C-alpha positions in Angstrom: 0.2 0.0 -0.2 1.5 3.7 -1.4 0.2 6.1 1.0 0.1 9.9 -1.0 0.6 13.1 0.8 0.1 16.4 -0.5 3.7 18.5 -0.7 3.7 22.0 -1.9 6.5 23.7 -4.1 7.6 27.2 -4.5 7.2 26.7 -8.6 3.7 28.4 -9.0 3.2 31.9 -10.3 5.0 34.6 -8.0 6.5 31.5 -5.9 3.1 31.0 -4.6 2.8 27.2 -3.2 1.5 24.6 -5.5 0.4 21.0 -4.1 2.7 18.4 -5.3 1.9 14.5 -5.1 4.8 12.3 -3.3 4.7 9.5 -1.1 4.6 10.0 2.7 8.1 9.1 2.8 9.2 11.4 0.6 7.3 14.2 2.6 8.8 12.8 5.7 12.1 12.9 4.5 12.2 16.1 2.8 10.9 17.5 6.3 13.7 15.6 8.4 16.7 17.2 5.9 14.5 20.7 6.1 14.5 20.4 10.1 18.6 19.7 10.0 19.2 22.7 7.6 17.1 25.0 10.3 19.6 23.8 12.7 22.6 24.2 11.1 21.7 28.0 10.4 20.8 28.3 13.8 24.3 26.6 14.9 26.0 29.2 13.0 23.9 32.3 14.1 24.8 31.1 17.6 28.4 31.0 16.9 28.5 34.4 15.2 26.3 35.6 18.6 29.3 34.2 20.7 32.1 35.8 18.6 29.4 39.0 19.2 29.0 38.6 22.6 32.6 37.5 24.4 30.2 37.4 28.0 28.1 34.9 26.8 30.2 33.2 24.3 30.1 29.7 26.6 26.4 29.6 26.4 26.3 30.3 22.6 28.5 27.9 21.6 26.8 24.9 23.9 23.8 25.7 22.4 25.3 25.8 18.9 26.4 22.3 19.6 23.0 21.1 20.7 22.2 22.7 17.7 24.4 20.7 15.6 23.9 17.2 17.7 19.9 17.7 16.4 20.4 18.6 12.8 23.2 15.1 12.9 20.2 13.2 14.3 17.4 14.9 12.0 20.2 13.6 8.7 20.3 10.0 10.2 16.5 9.9 10.5 16.0 10.4 6.9 18.5 8.8 5.8 17.0 5.8 7.9 13.3 6.3 6.9 13.8 7.6 3.4 12.1 5.6 0.6 13.8 2.5 -0.8 12.9 2.7 -4.2 9.5 1.0 -3.5 10.9 -1.5 -1.2 9.7 -0.9 2.3 11.8 -3.9 3.6 14.9 -2.8 2.5 17.0 -0.7 5.1 
């Protein structure tokens, strides 16, 4: 059984989101990759904040390390649960 999920793409007119068909597994993987990218952006921002505010640098760097760990976890989950060419038993 293949479950379909509605996805959106910014390919529509004027950057408007347009529904795209895809599998639920594709959507879940893309969501995890997007989450990983957001954590990486947060970590970069926190590193910049650490450089700009020495009095709070250690706290910012600790937060940055946590975000990088979460990004790594999200990428591992995305890889682990990614669709395997229609073979749900393949890992």
